[in-house]
C-alpha positions as CSV (number, residue, x, y, z in Angstrom):
1,M,-4.4,30.2,-38.5
2,A,-2.1,27.5,-37.3
3,A,-3.4,23.9,-36.7
4,V,-2.2,21.9,-33.8
5,E,-2.1,18.1,-33.9
6,T,-3.6,16.6,-30.7
7,T,-3.8,13.0,-31.5
8,R,-0.3,11.9,-31.9
9,P,0.5,8.4,-30.9
10,A,2.8,7.9,-27.8
11,P,6.4,7.5,-28.5
12,Y,7.7,3.9,-29.0
13,G,8.1,2.2,-25.6
14,A,6.2,4.9,-23.6
15,I,3.2,2.7,-22.7
16,T,5.3,-0.1,-21.7
17,T,7.6,2.1,-19.6
18,Y,4.4,3.6,-18.0
19,R,3.1,0.2,-17.2
20,A,6.4,-1.1,-15.7
21,I,6.7,2.0,-13.5
22,N,3.1,1.8,-12.4
23,A,3.5,-1.9,-11.5
24,L,6.6,-1.1,-9.5
25,S,4.7,1.8,-7.7
26,N,1.9,-0.6,-6.9
27,A,4.4,-3.2,-5.5
28,V,5.9,-0.6,-3.3
29,M,2.6,0.5,-2.0
30,V,1.5,-3.0,-1.2
31,F,4.8,-3.6,0.6
32,Q,4.4,-0.3,2.6
33,A,0.9,-1.3,3.6
34,W,2.1,-4.7,4.8
35,N,4.9,-3.4,6.7
36,D,2.7,-0.8,8.4
37,A,0.3,-3.6,9.6
38,R,3.3,-5.8,10.7
39,V,4.7,-2.9,12.8
40,T,1.2,-2.4,14.2
41,R,0.7,-5.9,15.1
42,K,4.1,-6.1,16.7
43,A,3.5,-3.0,18.8
44,L,0.0,-4.4,19.9
45,S,1.5,-7.7,20.8
46,K,3.8,-6.1,23.3
47,L,0.7,-4.8,25.2
48,S,-0.5,-6.6,28.2
49,D,-4.1,-8.1,28.2
50,R,-5.3,-5.3,30.4
51,E,-3.9,-2.6,28.0
52,L,-5.5,-4.4,25.0
53,D,-8.9,-4.5,26.8
54,D,-8.5,-0.8,27.6
55,I,-8.4,-0.1,23.7
56,G,-11.2,-2.6,23.0
57,L,-9.1,-5.5,21.8
58,C,-8.2,-8.9,22.8
59,R,-5.3,-11.2,21.9
60,G,-7.3,-13.0,19.3
61,D,-7.9,-9.8,17.5
62,L,-4.3,-9.2,16.7
63,D,-4.1,-11.6,13.9
64,S,-6.8,-9.9,12.0
65,I,-5.4,-6.5,12.2
66,G,-4.1,-5.1,8.9
67,R,-5.3,-8.1,6.8
């Protein structure tokens, strides 16, 4: 019967590489969320007060959207 070793340590630098890639991935996701909120606020700011009222918003609500 063959034995399989399942508790080998990670190769040198693998954990550091994983953490760096994870940090970069998180930074990209934060940037994407910020940009989506910025685009939404920009589009909403182009609407008239009447159009904003139709969707249940007022001009003062735009600052808090996406934050």
